[in-house]
BALUMFI-501858 format. One record per residue (C-alpha): x, y, z; residue in one letter. Coordinates in steps of 0.02 Angstrom, whole numbers, plus 32768, in hexadecimal, padded with zeros to 4 digits. Layout:
// residues N
+------+------+------+-------+
!   c1 !   c2 !   c3 ! bator !
+------+------+------+-------+
!    X !    Y !    Z !     A !
...
+------+------+------+-------+
END
This chain:
// residues 499
+------+------+------+-------+
!   c1 !   c2 !   c3 ! bator !
+------+------+------+-------+
! C3E4 ! B619 ! 5C07 !     X !
! C425 ! B5ED ! 5CB3 !     X !
! C450 ! B66A ! 5D39 !     X !
! C4CD ! B645 ! 5DC1 !     X !
! C4D9 ! B67B ! 5E77 !     X !
! C55A ! B662 ! 5EFF !     X !
! C5AE ! B6EA ! 5F63 !     X !
! C667 ! B704 ! 5F72 !     X !
! C6DF ! B78D ! 5FA5 !     X !
! C76D ! B7E1 ! 5F47 !     X !
! C821 ! B7EB ! 5F7F !     X !
! C8AD ! B84D ! 5F2E !     X !
! C95B ! B827 ! 5F6F !     X !
! CA07 ! B869 ! 5F4F !     X !
! CA66 ! B7F7 ! 5ED6 !     X !
! C9C9 ! B78C ! 5EBF !     X !
! C95A ! B795 ! 5E26 !     X !
! C8A3 ! B77C ! 5E53 !     X !
! C844 ! B7EC ! 5DDC !     X !
! C7E3 ! B781 ! 5D61 !     X !
! C742 ! B7E0 ! 5D4C !     X !
! C74C ! B830 ! 5DF8 !     X !
! C78D ! B8D2 ! 5E3F !     X !
! C7CB ! B910 ! 5EE6 !     X !
! C734 ! B947 ! 5F4E !     X !
! C792 ! B9E8 ! 5F72 !     X !
! C78A ! BA13 ! 5EB9 !     X !
! C7F0 ! BA06 ! 5E19 !     X !
! C877 ! BA7B ! 5E56 !     X !
! C896 ! BA12 ! 5EF3 !     X !
! C8A4 ! B974 ! 5E8B !     X !
! C92D ! B9C3 ! 5E23 !     X !
! C989 ! BA06 ! 5EBA !     X !
! C986 ! B964 ! 5F1E !     X !
! C9BB ! B8EF ! 5E94 !     X !
! CA76 ! B8D1 ! 5E86 !     X !
! CAC8 ! B928 ! 5DF4 !     X !
! CB11 ! B881 ! 5DBD !     X !
! CA67 ! B830 ! 5DAD !     X !
! C9F8 ! B844 ! 5D16 !     X !
! C942 ! B831 ! 5D45 !     X !
! C8D3 ! B7B4 ! 5CEC !     X !
! C865 ! B843 ! 5CB3 !     X !
! C8FA ! B89F ! 5C68 !     X !
! C936 ! B7FF ! 5C15 !     X !
! C88A ! B7E0 ! 5BCC !     X !
! C87B ! B88D ! 5B82 !     X !
! C92A ! B883 ! 5B39 !     X !
! C900 ! B7DC ! 5AEA !     X !
! C85E ! B81E ! 5AA1 !     X !
! C8B0 ! B8C2 ! 5A65 !     X !
! C83C ! B926 ! 5AD3 !     X !
! C866 ! B9CD ! 5B23 !     X !
! C8B6 ! B9AE ! 5BCF !     X !
! C862 ! BA4D ! 5C0B !     X !
! C7BA ! B9FB ! 5BEE !     X !
! C7BE ! B9B6 ! 5C9F !     X !
! C7AC ! BA67 ! 5CE3 !     X !
! C6FB ! BA92 ! 5D1A !     X !
! C6B3 ! BB3E ! 5CF9 !     X !
! C612 ! BB68 ! 5D56 !     X !
! C5BB ! BC04 ! 5D97 !     X !
! C5D3 ! BBC8 ! 5E4A !     X !
! C62F ! BB3C ! 5EA5 !     X !
! C5F8 ! BA89 ! 5E8A !     X !
! C570 ! BA4B ! 5EFE !     X !
! C5B4 ! B9BC ! 5F68 !     X !
! C5F9 ! B964 ! 5ECF !     X !
! C61F ! B8AB ! 5EE7 !     X !
! C61A ! B812 ! 5E79 !     X !
! C56B ! B7CE ! 5E67 !     X !
! C539 ! B721 ! 5EA1 !     X !
! C55B ! B681 ! 5E3F !     X !
! C4F1 ! B5E5 ! 5E4F !     X !
! C578 ! B563 ! 5E36 !     X !
! C628 ! B537 ! 5E6D !     X !
! C6B1 ! B5B9 ! 5E7B !     X !
! C768 ! B58F ! 5E60 !     X !
! C7E7 ! B616 ! 5E88 !     X !
! C895 ! B622 ! 5E3D !     X !
! C917 ! B690 ! 5E93 !     X !
! C9AE ! B6B3 ! 5E24 !     X !
! CA53 ! B6F3 ! 5E67 !     X !
! CA9F ! B789 ! 5E12 !     X !
! CB4D ! B73F ! 5E21 !     X !
! CBA3 ! B6F1 ! 5D8C !     X !
! CBE9 ! B65A ! 5DE8 !     X !
! CB89 ! B5EA ! 5E5F !     X !
! CC27 ! B5D1 ! 5EC5 !     X !
! CC29 ! B68C ! 5EEE !     X !
! CB7C ! B692 ! 5F3E !     X !
! CB8F ! B6B3 ! 5FF7 !     X !
! CB31 ! B664 ! 6088 !     X !
! CAD4 ! B707 ! 60A6 !     X !
! CA9F ! B70E ! 5FEF !     X !
! CA69 ! B658 ! 5FF4 !     X !
! C9F7 ! B67C ! 6087 !     X !
! C9AD ! B70F ! 6028 !     X !
! C98E ! B69F ! 5F91 !     X !
! C93A ! B61A ! 5FFC !     X !
! C8C8 ! B69C ! 604A !     X !
! C89D ! B6DF ! 5F9E !     X !
! C87B ! B633 ! 5F54 !     X !
! C810 ! B5FA ! 5FE7 !     X !
! C7A9 ! B693 ! 6018 !     X !
! C717 ! B62B ! 6058 !     X !
! C77A ! B5A3 ! 60B2 !     X !
! C760 ! B5F2 ! 615B !     X !
! C6A4 ! B5F4 ! 613F !     X !
! C6A0 ! B536 ! 6153 !     X !
! C713 ! B534 ! 61EC !     X !
! C6C5 ! B53C ! 629A !     X !
! C719 ! B53E ! 6343 !     X !
! C725 ! B492 ! 6393 !     X !
! C726 ! B431 ! 62EF !     X !
! C79C ! B3A6 ! 62BD !     X !
! C7F3 ! B3D9 ! 621C !     X !
! C860 ! B364 ! 61B5 !     X !
! C8DD ! B3A7 ! 6137 !     X !
! C91A ! B32F ! 60B1 !     X !
! C9B6 ! B36D ! 6054 !     X !
! CA07 ! B30C ! 5FC6 !     X !
! CAAB ! B2C5 ! 600B !     X !
! CAC9 ! B239 ! 5F91 !     X !
! CB84 ! B21B ! 5FAC !     X !
! CC28 ! B273 ! 5FD0 !     X !
! CC9D ! B21E ! 5F53 !     X !
! CCAF ! B203 ! 5E99 !     X !
! CC85 ! B14B ! 5E7D !     X !
! CD0B ! B129 ! 5DFD !     X !
! CD9D ! B179 ! 5E5B !     X !
! CD6C ! B18E ! 5F11 !     X !
! CD98 ! B247 ! 5F0B !     X !
! CD35 ! B2B4 ! 5F82 !     X !
! CCB5 ! B32E ! 5F3D !     X !
! CCB8 ! B3E7 ! 5F65 !     X !
! CC60 ! B40B ! 600A !     X !
! CBFD ! B49E ! 5FC3 !     X !
! CBA6 ! B4C4 ! 5F1E !     X !
! CBD2 ! B41C ! 5ED1 !     X !
! CB29 ! B40A ! 5E7C !     X !
! CB16 ! B357 ! 5EB8 !     X !
! CAF2 ! B36D ! 5F71 !     X !
! CA84 ! B3F2 ! 5FC1 !     X !
! CAF2 ! B481 ! 5FFA !     X !
! CAED ! B48A ! 60B8 !     X !
! CAD1 ! B546 ! 60B2 !     X !
! CA2C ! B52E ! 6056 !     X !
! C9F0 ! B4B5 ! 60DB !     X !
! CA2F ! B526 ! 6166 !     X !
! C9C8 ! B5B6 ! 611F !     X !
! C92D ! B548 ! 611E !     X !
! C94B ! B514 ! 61D3 !     X !
! C953 ! B5CC ! 61FF !     X !
! C8AD ! B5F1 ! 61A8 !     X !
! C85B ! B55E ! 61FF !     X !
! C89D ! B58E ! 62AB !     X !
! C85D ! B640 ! 6298 !     X !
! C7AC ! B5FC ! 629A !     X !
! C7CB ! B55C ! 62FD !     X !
! C844 ! B57E ! 638C !     X !
! C7FE ! B4F7 ! 63FF !     X !
! C7DD ! B467 ! 6387 !     X !
! C84F ! B3E1 ! 6342 !     X !
! C8BA ! B3F5 ! 62A6 !     X !
! C910 ! B35E ! 625C !     X !
! C984 ! B34A ! 61C7 !     X !
! C971 ! B29E ! 617D !     X !
! C9CC ! B241 ! 60F2 !     X !
! C9F8 ! B195 ! 60B2 !     X !
! CA91 ! B1A9 ! 6042 !     X !
! CAAD ! B138 ! 5FAD !     X !
! CB5B ! B10C ! 5FE9 !     X !
! CB65 ! B118 ! 60A5 !     X !
! CB76 ! B11F ! 6130 !     X !
! CB03 ! B1B6 ! 6127 !     X !
! CB48 ! B1FB ! 61CA !     X !
! CBF4 ! B20B ! 6179 !     X !
! CBAB ! B25E ! 60DF !     X !
! CB4D ! B2DA ! 614D !     X !
! CBE8 ! B302 ! 61B1 !     X !
! CC50 ! B31E ! 6114 !     X !
! CBD2 ! B398 ! 60CA !     X !
! CBBF ! B3FB ! 616D !     X !
! CB17 ! B3B4 ! 61A2 !     X !
! CB48 ! B3BE ! 6258 !     X !
! CB12 ! B422 ! 62F3 !     X !
! CBAE ! B48C ! 62E1 !     X !
! CB75 ! B4CF ! 6238 !     X !
! CAB7 ! B4C5 ! 624F !     X !
! CA69 ! B507 ! 62ED !     X !
! C9B7 ! B4DC ! 6317 !     X !
! C9B6 ! B428 ! 62D8 !     X !
! C97C ! B3A8 ! 6358 !     X !
! C9CB ! B313 ! 6301 !     X !
! CA23 ! B2E1 ! 6261 !     X !
! C9D6 ! B239 ! 6236 !     X !
! CA2E ! B1B6 ! 61CC !     X !
! C9A1 ! B14B ! 618B !     X !
! CA02 ! B0A8 ! 6180 !     X !
! CA35 ! B0BB ! 6236 !     X !
! C998 ! B102 ! 6287 !     X !
! C910 ! B090 ! 6246 !     X !
! C930 ! AFF1 ! 62A9 !     X !
! C992 ! AF53 ! 6280 !     X !
! C9B6 ! AF05 ! 61D9 !     X !
! C915 ! AECD ! 6186 !     X !
! C8B2 ! AEEE ! 6226 !     X !
! C80D ! AF26 ! 61DB !     X !
! C7BC ! AF26 ! 6287 !     X !
! C839 ! AF9E ! 62D5 !     X !
! C7E7 ! B02C ! 6338 !     X !
! C84D ! B0AA ! 62D5 !     X !
! C7F0 ! B083 ! 6233 !     X !
! C73C ! B091 ! 61F9 !     X !
! C6E0 ! B02A ! 6178 !     X !
! C66F ! B091 ! 6108 !     X !
! C5E7 ! B03A ! 60A5 !     X !
! C5C8 ! B081 ! 5FF8 !     X !
! C531 ! B029 ! 5FAB !     X !
! C542 ! B089 ! 5F08 !     X !
! C5FD ! B06D ! 5EFA !     X !
! C63A ! B04F ! 5E49 !     X !
! C6CE ! AFE1 ! 5E78 !     X !
! C6AE ! AFA6 ! 5F2B !     X !
! C620 ! AFB7 ! 5FA7 !     X !
! C691 ! AFCD ! 6040 !     X !
! C728 ! B03B ! 6060 !     X !
! C798 ! B056 ! 60F8 !     X !
! C7D2 ! B0FD ! 613E !     X !
! C83B ! B13E ! 61CC !     X !
! C7BC ! B165 ! 6254 !     X !
! C7F7 ! B217 ! 6275 !     X !
! C7EC ! B241 ! 61BB !     X !
! C743 ! B1EF ! 61A4 !     X !
! C6F6 ! B245 ! 623B !     X !
! C747 ! B2EF ! 621D !     X !
! C6D5 ! B385 ! 6210 !     X !
! C73C ! B3D0 ! 6183 !     X !
! C7B1 ! B37A ! 6108 !     X !
! C825 ! B3E9 ! 60A2 !     X !
! C887 ! B3A0 ! 6010 !     X !
! C92C ! B3F9 ! 5FE7 !     X !
! C970 ! B3A7 ! 5F49 !     X !
! C9F6 ! B3DC ! 5ECF !     X !
! C9CA ! B40C ! 5E1D !     X !
! CA0A ! B378 ! 5DB8 !     X !
! C9E5 ! B305 ! 5D27 !     X !
! C9F1 ! B248 ! 5D2F !     X !
! C9DD ! B1BE ! 5CAF !     X !
! C92D ! B17A ! 5CA2 !     X !
! C8DE ! B1E1 ! 5D2C !     X !
! C91A ! B27B ! 5CCB !     X !
! C901 ! B300 ! 5D51 !     X !
! C938 ! B2DF ! 5E03 !     X !
! C8E2 ! B362 ! 5E6D !     X !
! C86B ! B36E ! 5F01 !     X !
! C806 ! B2CD ! 5EF1 !     X !
! C892 ! B255 ! 5EC3 !     X !
! C8FB ! B29C ! 5F51 !     X !
! C87D ! B25A ! 5FCF !     X !
! C839 ! B1C2 ! 5F74 !     X !
! C8E6 ! B176 ! 5F59 !     X !
! C946 ! B1CA ! 5FE5 !     X !
! C8DA ! B1A5 ! 607D !     X !
! C8A9 ! B0EB ! 6073 !     X !
! C904 ! B0A1 ! 610A !     X !
! C9AA ! B056 ! 60D5 !     X !
! C99E ! AFCC ! 6156 !     X !
! C8FD ! AF90 ! 6103 !     X !
! C91C ! AFBA ! 604C !     X !
! C9DA ! AFB9 ! 6040 !     X !
! CA49 ! AF37 ! 5FEE !     X !
! CA9C ! AEF9 ! 608E !     X !
! CAB5 ! AF2D ! 6145 !     X !
! CB53 ! AF8A ! 6114 !     X !
! CB12 ! AFCC ! 606C !     X !
! CA7B ! B041 ! 6071 !     X !
! CA71 ! B052 ! 5FB3 !     X !
! C9BE ! B037 ! 5F7A !     X !
! C9DE ! AFF4 ! 5ECC !     X !
! C98E ! AF4E ! 5F01 !     X !
! C8F7 ! AFA8 ! 5F4A !     X !
! C8A7 ! AFC3 ! 5EA1 !     X !
! C8DA ! AF9C ! 5DEF !     X !
! C94A ! B022 ! 5DA6 !     X !
! C939 ! AFE2 ! 5CF4 !     X !
! C8CD ! B07B ! 5CD1 !     X !
! C87D ! B031 ! 5C35 !     X !
! C80C ! AFC3 ! 5CA0 !     X !
! C7C2 ! B05C ! 5CF6 !     X !
! C7D5 ! B018 ! 5DA6 !     X !
! C843 ! B0A6 ! 5DE4 !     X !
! C7C6 ! B12A ! 5DAC !     X !
! C738 ! B0CD ! 5E01 !     X !
! C79D ! B0BF ! 5EA1 !     X !
! C7C1 ! B17A ! 5EA0 !     X !
! C708 ! B19E ! 5E84 !     X !
! C6CC ! B126 ! 5F0A !     X !
! C746 ! B15A ! 5F91 !     X !
! C715 ! B210 ! 5F7B !     X !
! C65C ! B1E3 ! 5F84 !     X !
! C67A ! B185 ! 6027 !     X !
! C6D0 ! B21D ! 6075 !     X !
! C6BC ! B2BE ! 6010 !     X !
! C73E ! B348 ! 6019 !     X !
! C705 ! B3ED ! 6063 !     X !
! C788 ! B45F ! 6014 !     X !
! C818 ! B452 ! 5F99 !     X !
! C8AF ! B4C5 ! 5F95 !     X !
! C929 ! B495 ! 5F0B !     X !
! C9E2 ! B4B9 ! 5F1B !     X !
! CA08 ! B4F2 ! 5E6B !     X !
! CAA0 ! B557 ! 5E9B !     X !
! CB0D ! B4E9 ! 5E2E !     X !
! CAA0 ! B467 ! 5DD6 !     X !
! CAE9 ! B3C7 ! 5D91 !     X !
! CACC ! B36B ! 5CED !     X !
! CADB ! B2B0 ! 5CC9 !     X !
! CAC7 ! B28A ! 5D83 !     X !
! CA93 ! B25D ! 5E01 !     X !
! CB4D ! B249 ! 5E28 !     X !
! CBE9 ! B274 ! 5DC1 !     X !
! CC22 ! B1F1 ! 5D46 !     X !
! CCDA ! B21D ! 5D5B !     X !
! CD52 ! B292 ! 5DB3 !     X !
! CD56 ! B301 ! 5D19 !     X !
! CC99 ! B306 ! 5D07 !     X !
! CC7D ! B33A ! 5DBB !     X !
! CCB8 ! B3E3 ! 5D79 !     X !
! CC80 ! B3E4 ! 5CC3 !     X !
! CBCD ! B3AE ! 5CEC !     X !
! CBB2 ! B43F ! 5D63 !     X !
! CB34 ! B4B8 ! 5D17 !     X !
! CB4C ! B55A ! 5D7B !     X !
! CA92 ! B581 ! 5D83 !     X !
! CA8F ! B5F7 ! 5E19 !     X !
! C9D9 ! B5D8 ! 5E48 !     X !
! C96B ! B5A1 ! 5ED8 !     X !
! C8BE ! B55E ! 5EA8 !     X !
! C830 ! B54B ! 5F24 !     X !
! C779 ! B520 ! 5F33 !     X !
! C6F3 ! B4C3 ! 5F95 !     X !
! C6BE ! B453 ! 5F04 !     X !
! C748 ! B3D2 ! 5EEC !     X !
! C705 ! B39A ! 5E42 !     X !
! C702 ! B44E ! 5E05 !     X !
! C7B4 ! B46D ! 5E44 !     X !
! C7F6 ! B3D0 ! 5DF0 !     X !
! C79C ! B401 ! 5D4F !     X !
! C7F2 ! B4AB ! 5D4F !     X !
! C898 ! B45A ! 5D79 !     X !
! C886 ! B3EA ! 5CE0 !     X !
! C865 ! B480 ! 5C70 !     X !
! C8F7 ! B4DF ! 5CBD !     X !
! C973 ! B454 ! 5C98 !     X !
! C931 ! B443 ! 5BE6 !     X !
! C8C6 ! B3A6 ! 5BED !     X !
! C80E ! B392 ! 5BC0 !     X !
! C7AE ! B36A ! 5C61 !     X !
! C731 ! B307 ! 5BF9 !     X !
! C7BE ! B28B ! 5BD6 !     X !
! C7E8 ! B272 ! 5C8F !     X !
! C79C ! B1CE ! 5CC8 !     X !
! C769 ! B1F7 ! 5D7A !     X !
! C727 ! B2A4 ! 5D48 !     X !
! C6BB ! B250 ! 5CC4 !     X !
! C672 ! B1E1 ! 5D4D !     X !
! C643 ! B277 ! 5DB7 !     X !
! C5EF ! B2C8 ! 5D22 !     X !
! C594 ! B227 ! 5CF0 !     X !
! C555 ! B1F4 ! 5D9B !     X !
! C544 ! B29B ! 5DF6 !     X !
! C53E ! B321 ! 5D70 !     X !
! C5D8 ! B377 ! 5DB7 !     X !
! C662 ! B3D1 ! 5D5C !     X !
! C600 ! B42C ! 5CD4 !     X !
! C658 ! B4CE ! 5CA9 !     X !
! C5B5 ! B52F ! 5CA0 !     X !
! C5A6 ! B50B ! 5D5A !     X !
! C658 ! B545 ! 5D81 !     X !
! C697 ! B5F7 ! 5D8D !     X !
! C752 ! B61A ! 5D96 !     X !
! C787 ! B6B1 ! 5DFA !     X !
! C835 ! B6F8 ! 5DF6 !     X !
! C8AF ! B6D5 ! 5D69 !     X !
! C865 ! B698 ! 5CC5 !     X !
! C881 ! B5E1 ! 5C9A !     X !
! C8B3 ! B603 ! 5BE5 !     X !
! C937 ! B67E ! 5C1F !     X !
! C981 ! B5FD ! 5C96 !     X !
! C971 ! B560 ! 5C2F !     X !
! CA10 ! B4FC ! 5C1C !     X !
! CA11 ! B45B ! 5BB7 !     X !
! CA4E ! B3DB ! 5C36 !     X !
! CA89 ! B338 ! 5BEA !     X !
! CA5B ! B288 ! 5C24 !     X !
! CAD7 ! B1FA ! 5C21 !     X !
! CA5D ! B17E ! 5BD1 !     X !
! C9D6 ! B1DE ! 5B74 !     X !
! C999 ! B13D ! 5B23 !     X !
! C949 ! B111 ! 5BCB !     X !
! C8C9 ! B19C ! 5BB9 !     X !
! C8AB ! B255 ! 5BB5 !     X !
! C897 ! B2D3 ! 5B28 !     X !
! C90C ! B367 ! 5B23 !     X !
! C8C3 ! B411 ! 5AFB !     X !
! C905 ! B457 ! 5A57 !     X !
! C888 ! B4E4 ! 5A3A !     X !
! C8C0 ! B589 ! 5A85 !     X !
! C84B ! B601 ! 5A2D !     X !
! C7B2 ! B64F ! 5A7D !     X !
! C708 ! B64A ! 5A26 !     X !
! C6D7 ! B6CC ! 59A5 !     X !
! C67D ! B75E ! 59F6 !     X !
! C63C ! B7F9 ! 599B !     X !
! C5AE ! B877 ! 598B !     X !
! C5A5 ! B893 ! 5A46 !     X !
! C528 ! B916 ! 5A82 !     X !
! C4EA ! B94F ! 5B2C !     X !
! C450 ! B9B5 ! 5B56 !     X !
! C3EE ! B9D1 ! 5BF7 !     X !
! C336 ! B9A4 ! 5BE6 !     X !
! C2B9 ! B9A1 ! 5C75 !     X !
! C336 ! B980 ! 5CFD !     X !
! C397 ! B8FE ! 5C99 !     X !
! C431 ! B903 ! 5C2D !     X !
! C40C ! B8BE ! 5B80 !     X !
! C4AC ! B873 ! 5B39 !     X !
! C4AE ! B83E ! 5A84 !     X !
! C537 ! B7D9 ! 5A32 !     X !
! C56D ! B766 ! 59A5 !     X !
! C5CA ! B6C9 ! 59E3 !     X !
! C623 ! B638 ! 598F !     X !
! C5E9 ! B584 ! 5990 !     X !
! C66C ! B551 ! 5A11 !     X !
! C62D ! B5CC ! 5A94 !     X !
! C602 ! B56D ! 5B32 !     X !
! C5D5 ! B5F6 ! 5BAF !     X !
! C5D4 ! B6B2 ! 5BC3 !     X !
! C5F8 ! B728 ! 5C53 !     X !
! C5C7 ! B7DF ! 5C67 !     X !
! C637 ! B854 ! 5CCC !     X !
! C608 ! B907 ! 5CF4 !     X !
! C692 ! B97F ! 5D29 !     X !
! C700 ! B8E7 ! 5D47 !     X !
! C684 ! B88B ! 5DB7 !     X !
! C62E ! B7E7 ! 5D8F !     X !
! C574 ! B802 ! 5D71 !     X !
! C52C ! B770 ! 5D0E !     X !
! C554 ! B6C9 ! 5CBD !     X !
! C4F6 ! B65B ! 5C45 !     X !
! C513 ! B5C1 ! 5BDD !     X !
! C510 ! B5CD ! 5B1F !     X !
! C4CA ! B540 ! 5AB7 !     X !
! C4CF ! B581 ! 5A05 !     X !
! C535 ! B5EF ! 5993 !     X !
! C4F9 ! B690 ! 5946 !     X !
! C49E ! B724 ! 598D !     X !
! C472 ! B724 ! 5A46 !     X !
! C42C ! B794 ! 5ACD !     X !
! C445 ! B79E ! 5B89 !     X !
! C3D7 ! B7FF ! 5C00 !     X !
! C43C ! B82A ! 5C9C !     X !
! C3C1 ! B850 ! 5D29 !     X !
! C3C1 ! B8D6 ! 5DAF !     X !
! C41E ! B960 ! 5D54 !     X !
! C3D8 ! B9F7 ! 5DB0 !     X !
! C412 ! BA90 ! 5E10 !     X !
! C409 ! BA25 ! 5EAD !     X !
! C491 ! B9B1 ! 5E6D !     X !
! C4F8 ! BA23 ! 5DFB !     X !
! C523 ! BADB ! 5E01 !     X !
! C4D8 ! BB48 ! 5D7C !     X !
! C54F ! BB69 ! 5CEE !     X !
! C5BD ! BB08 ! 5C75 !     X !
! C5EF ! BA55 ! 5C98 !     X !
! C65A ! B9D4 ! 5C3F !     X !
! C610 ! B929 ! 5C16 !     X !
! C680 ! B898 ! 5BE4 !     X !
! C637 ! B7FC ! 5B93 !     X !
! C6A7 ! B762 ! 5B9D !     X !
! C687 ! B6C8 ! 5B32 !     X !
! C6D8 ! B623 ! 5B64 !     X !
! C6EA ! B57F ! 5B08 !     X !
! C6E9 ! B4D9 ! 5B66 !     X !
! C7A3 ! B4E7 ! 5B89 !     X !
! C78C ! B595 ! 5BD4 !     X !
! C7E4 ! B5E8 ! 5B43 !     X !
! C792 ! B693 ! 5B3C !     X !
! C76B ! B72B ! 5AD3 !     X !
! C726 ! B7CE ! 5B16 !     X !
! C6DC ! B871 ! 5ADB !     X !
! C6BE ! B90F ! 5B3F !     X !
! C63E ! B998 ! 5B23 !     X !
! C603 ! BA2F ! 5B85 !     X !
! C54F ! BA4D ! 5BBA !     X !
! C4FB ! BAD7 ! 5C1B !     X !
! C484 ! BAC6 ! 5CAD !     X !
+------+------+------+-------+
END
């Protein structure tokens, strides 16, 4: 059995669901009071799904809880903040900032005053290709909503008032400066940004690989090439934050944090089609079946890793990365109402794939990270906030024959015969689990306490350490055991125990 550790904090926000296996530090009553009446918490949704008693979340003990917080997790944490509003278009700027803060609780821990921070939104284009009609300026699902990026700038400036903050993009159909202006990426709408950089304009002359604005990075272990070029400011930045949209795309399948940088930041003057066309379709083969695009995405990330990913999933868009027609710019919107964040870009992209209904093990570039670096295993990822199986929407892909396997299973593993008993300072948890069980989590009084992988079906036992009067109040407590399959479908059982 493997135990996980990594600290994180808990945030409960009005109109934002962020309660997957965690509770307000002020206590259960505060969590109920501070959550918008229009928002159903993930914990409530889970118990309803499993036909459990909603009152089971209430803790009864002889005295108040002793400094209860989630326990540490030795792996990558991805946080999902879910709006309580029914329509993405109704989420306000104030609520978006609250969601960003909830989804990125540890972002400020990597920001230091005086740093250079680069933000990379996804501003692919402002028109429908087939008609030339302009896209909506907000919540269109295709381009990162300016209010999400503005909230991130605010978080960065709170810790880094004296450093440099740049927003950088290389749009697929430029000029990027016009795309930025159209979508409100301007000083008027975003205070605290030192410059808005259009990569095809700010990286030197056409095909000038020796320009001082660019940097050559050698990658001896590159899968496709051994050398890649970057904008100098981006390459030398102290912190790189990717701010993609939650979308699906033929072949690549999921277009999230890594693809946003690997395909969106190569300088257009070096990798574009022509001096007046920054599109990078000639940069690397887009045939998909030859695997070159996946290897490019993998290599470019390895040459300049991303420090944090915050995904604009307010709308979400299927069969992207851009709308196929004027009609589909509306019908392919998915109304997801989420912001997803985390420090591990591979973990974030893996959870994005599961959220949009595609098997991450069928995503080419994610398979490369798993094969060569051992990244992306679900037993090394913990999702905080809304549950993936509650959110999952089955996004389509225009050309599914190019790759990707859609998730069709929506049932959690079998879980029965759950027991809990305190023995010698540990909580002995017994259970019976189905063959498709991939990992298990133990929650006590709504707080995360322990996680372990699960390699076989049948009877199992977990020993949760450090269950003493120093960590829990004497009295009755509620333990929840959650079993996940490899798509993060879940089943859970709750049982009381006495300390």
